[in-house]
N, C-alpha and C positions, 0 to 999 in steps of 0.2 A: 897632647896634654900630659905632662909627666905625672901630675897628681892623680889623674884618672887611671893612667897605666898602672900605678902602684896600687890603687884601690882594686882594680880589676885583678891584678896578680894575687892580692890578698884573698879576694873572694874565690878565685880559681883554686887556690891552695886549700881553702876550707871545703869547697865542693869536691875536691879530690878525696878528701878524708870522709866526707859525708855527702854522697851523691843524692841522697833523698831530702836534702835541705831545700824545701820549696821556697823559703824566703830568700835564700842565697840566689837561686835561679831567677826569682822575681826581681832581685836587685841588680843582677848582672846583665839581664836581657836588654834593658834600654841603654846600658853603657856600651854593650857590644854594637847595638844599632848606631849609636853616635860615633863609634870608632870605625864604622864601615865594615864590621865583621858580621856580615849579614847571615851567613849560614849558621854561625855560632849563636847569633841572636835568635834565629828561628828555633834552634835546639833548646836554648834556654827558655824561651817563651813556652814551647811545648812541654818542657819539664815542669815549669811553674803551673801551667794549666792542669797537668796530670796530678801534681802533688797537692796543689792548693785549691783546685777547682777553677773552672772557667769564669772569667769576668769579661765584660765588654772591652776593658782596657787591655787585658792580656791577649784577647783574641785579635784585637786591632793591631797590636804590636806584632803578633805572629804573622798576620796577613801582610803587614808592611815589610817585615824581614824577608818573608818568602818572595814577595814581588821584587824587592831589591836583589835578593840572591839569584832570582831568575831573570835579571836584567829587564824587568818590566813585564815579563810574561806571567800571566795568571794561570797557574797549574791546578791540578785536581785537589791539592791539599787545601 
């Protein structure tokens, strides 16, 4: 999806300048998940949880991203 790729690139640029932008991480995490960028999604969800606080939605997204990144394996994380 070219529109999503542009949006992701824009948010990535903002996060490079401001890595403590929890809202940016929260916005990009589900986009990474939809794009199949599972390890990056897991990192983004973890950052959003750390910066904004854990929510059921963020924790579920993190779990989903970790399972996809691990090819279905459930690890200690």
